[in-house]
VEXTIKE-999864 format. One line per field, with one value per residue (C-alpha): residue number from 1; x, y, z. Coordinates in Angstrom, 1 decimal. Each point is the difference from the previous one (the first is absolute). Layout:
lumdren = [NUM|...]
east = [X|...]
north = [Y|...]
up = [Z|...]
***
This chain:
lumdren = [1|2|3|4|5|6|7|8|9|10|11|12|13|14|15|16|17|18|19|20|21|22|23|24|25|26|27|28|29|30|31|32|33|34|35|36|37|38|39|40|41|42|43|44|45|46|47|48|49|50|51|52|53|54|55|56|57|58|59|60|61|62|63|64|65|66|67|68|69|70|71|72|73|74|75|76|77|78|79|80|81|82|83|84|85|86|87|88|89|90|91|92|93|94|95|96|97|98|99|100|101|102|103|104|105|106|107|108|109|110|111|112|113|114|115|116|117|118|119|120|121|122|123|124|125|126|127|128|129|130|131|132|133|134|135|136|137|138|139|140|141|142|143|144|145|146|147|148|149|150|151|152|153|154|155|156|157|158|159|160|161|162|163|164|165|166|167|168|169|170|171|172|173|174|175|176|177|178|179|180|181|182|183|184|185|186|187|188|189|190|191|192|193|194|195|196|197|198|199|200|201|202|203|204|205|206|207|208]
east = [-42.7|2.8|2.4|2.8|3.4|1.6|3.9|1.8|1.0|-3.7|-1.0|-2.4|2.0|-2.6|-3.3|-0.1|-3.3|-1.4|-2.0|-3.5|-0.6|2.7|-0.5|-3.4|-2.4|-2.5|1.0|-2.5|0.5|-1.3|3.0|2.6|-1.2|0.1|3.7|1.2|-1.8|1.8|3.4|-0.1|-1.5|2.9|2.6|-1.4|2.1|-1.8|1.2|1.9|-2.3|0.5|-0.6|-3.0|-1.1|-1.1|3.6|2.3|1.6|-0.5|-1.8|-3.6|-0.1|-1.6|3.0|-1.5|-3.1|-3.3|-0.2|2.0|3.3|-0.2|0.2|-2.3|-1.7|2.3|-0.8|3.5|3.1|-0.9|-2.0|1.2|0.5|3.2|3.3|0.2|-3.8|-1.9|-0.4|-3.4|-1.7|3.4|0.4|-1.2|1.2|-2.3|-0.5|0.6|0.6|-3.3|-0.2|-0.7|-0.7|3.0|-2.3|-1.4|3.5|1.2|-3.4|0.5|3.6|-1.4|-2.7|2.8|1.9|-3.2|-0.9|2.9|-0.2|-3.5|0.6|2.9|2.5|2.1|3.5|2.0|3.8|2.3|2.9|0.6|3.6|0.8|3.1|2.5|-2.5|-0.7|-3.1|-0.2|0.3|-2.9|-2.2|0.1|-0.9|-2.8|-1.4|0.0|-1.5|-2.7|0.4|-2.5|0.5|0.3|1.4|0.8|2.6|0.2|2.8|0.7|1.9|2.4|-0.1|2.2|3.1|0.2|-3.8|0.2|2.8|-1.8|-3.4|1.6|-0.6|-3.4|-2.6|-3.1|1.4|0.3|1.9|-0.6|0.4|-2.7|-0.1|-1.1|-2.9|-2.9|-3.7|0.6|3.1|-1.3|-3.3|1.4|2.2|-1.2|2.3|1.0|3.2|0.9|2.9|-0.4|1.9|-2.8|-2.8|1.5|0.6|-3.7|-1.8|2.1|-0.8|-3.7|0.5|2.3]
north = [-78.6|-1.6|2.1|-1.2|1.4|1.6|0.8|1.8|-3.2|-0.3|-3.1|-0.4|-1.6|-0.8|1.3|2.2|-0.1|3.5|1.0|0.4|2.4|2.3|-0.9|-1.6|3.0|1.6|3.6|2.7|3.3|2.0|-1.3|0.4|3.6|0.8|-1.2|1.5|3.5|-0.5|-0.4|2.9|2.3|-0.9|1.0|3.3|2.7|3.2|3.6|1.5|2.5|3.8|2.6|1.9|3.4|-2.2|-1.6|3.1|1.5|3.8|2.7|0.2|3.7|2.6|1.9|3.0|2.2|-1.3|3.3|2.9|-2.2|-0.3|-4.0|-2.8|-0.8|-2.7|-1.7|-2.0|-1.0|-3.6|0.9|-1.9|3.5|0.5|-1.5|-2.5|-0.5|-3.1|-1.8|0.6|-3.5|-2.0|-3.7|-1.9|-3.4|-2.8|-3.6|-2.5|-2.9|-1.8|-3.2|-3.7|-2.8|-2.4|-3.0|2.0|0.6|-3.5|-1.4|2.5|-1.5|-3.5|1.1|1.6|-3.4|-2.1|2.3|-1.0|-3.6|-0.1|1.7|-2.3|2.9|-1.4|-1.4|-1.9|0.0|-2.6|2.6|3.4|-0.4|1.2|-1.1|2.6|2.6|0.8|2.1|-2.1|-3.3|1.2|1.3|-3.4|-1.8|2.4|-0.8|-3.7|0.3|2.6|2.9|1.9|3.9|1.2|-2.4|0.3|-2.1|-0.9|-1.9|-0.7|1.7|1.4|0.0|-2.1|2.3|-1.2|0.3|3.6|0.9|-1.7|1.8|3.4|1.1|-1.6|2.7|-2.4|-2.3|1.2|-1.8|0.0|-2.2|-1.9|2.5|2.9|-2.0|2.2|0.2|3.0|-1.3|-3.6|1.2|2.5|-3.0|-2.4|-3.0|-0.7|-2.1|-1.4|-2.1|-3.0|2.1|2.5|-2.1|-1.3|3.5|1.2|-3.0|0.3|4.0|-1.1|-3.0|1.8]
up = [28.9|-2.1|-2.5|-2.2|0.9|-2.8|-0.8|-2.5|-1.6|-1.1|1.5|3.0|2.9|2.4|1.6|2.9|2.2|0.7|3.1|-0.8|2.7|-1.6|-3.6|-0.5|1.1|-2.0|-0.9|1.4|-1.9|3.1|2.1|-2.7|-0.8|3.8|0.2|-3.1|1.1|3.3|-1.7|-2.3|2.8|2.1|-2.6|-0.3|1.6|1.7|-0.9|2.6|2.2|-0.4|2.9|-0.5|1.7|3.2|0.0|-0.2|3.1|-0.8|2.0|-0.2|1.3|-2.6|-1.4|-1.4|0.3|-1.6|-2.0|-1.2|-0.3|-3.7|-0.1|0.2|3.8|1.0|3.3|0.3|-1.6|-0.4|-3.3|-3.3|-1.6|2.4|-0.3|2.7|0.2|-0.2|-3.5|-1.4|-0.8|0.6|-0.2|2.7|1.4|-1.2|1.2|-2.9|2.5|0.3|2.3|-1.2|2.1|-0.3|-0.5|-3.1|-1.3|0.3|-1.6|-2.9|-0.5|0.1|-2.6|-2.4|-0.1|-0.4|-2.8|-2.3|1.2|-1.1|-3.4|-0.9|0.1|3.1|-0.9|2.7|-0.5|1.3|-0.2|-1.6|-0.7|-3.6|-1.6|-0.2|1.1|-3.4|-1.3|-3.1|1.6|2.3|-2.8|-1.8|3.2|0.7|-3.4|0.3|3.3|-1.2|2.8|-1.9|-0.8|3.5|3.0|3.5|1.4|3.9|1.4|3.7|2.3|-2.9|-3.5|-2.1|-0.8|-3.7|-0.5|1.3|-2.5|-2.9|0.7|0.6|-3.6|-0.7|0.7|0.4|2.5|3.6|3.0|3.6|3.3|1.4|3.0|-2.7|-1.4|0.1|-1.7|-2.3|-1.8|-0.3|-1.7|-2.4|-1.7|-2.6|1.6|3.4|0.3|3.5|0.9|2.3|2.7|-0.8|0.5|3.6|1.2|-1.1|1.6|3.0|0.3|0.2|2.4|2.3]
***
């Protein structure tokens, strides 16, 4: 698959050949759903478990008479009604870390990339350098290239410094290095912008 390489100058410099095994797959909703669900579950944090009646280290000896004491018939001091007793119906530790096969996760990322390639919402950039690191300049360049309402920009090992400075005040533009590419963020953006370095990193990630 060949895609034109764009630049902030507005002209297409050349074509880049994308690996069909990474950018040319037919997306499957079931695979994408499984990976996105796995990602969101991994983000959840469990509550800290509280000590219930069975977890409190207090005496279990009956401390009063069954009748005639003028108080309730308690069996031990671990009851929730006492200070220092166990918590009644307390929070319990829950496991929100489901497992998902690495092959399925890799396939999901390939399909997420392919979905943008097939929809025509994939933009390949030669470089992300912004003159002066100015937000105004970047907004003008984005309008010329048609980045869409919400765009995700992925660079190589490190994101271009001038681009990070210019994009800091743009709410509908998110930036990350290639190592952080994930299915959830790719799918929730209208446009996916990759640099040449990002394409090389992503393809090497699957081939390696």
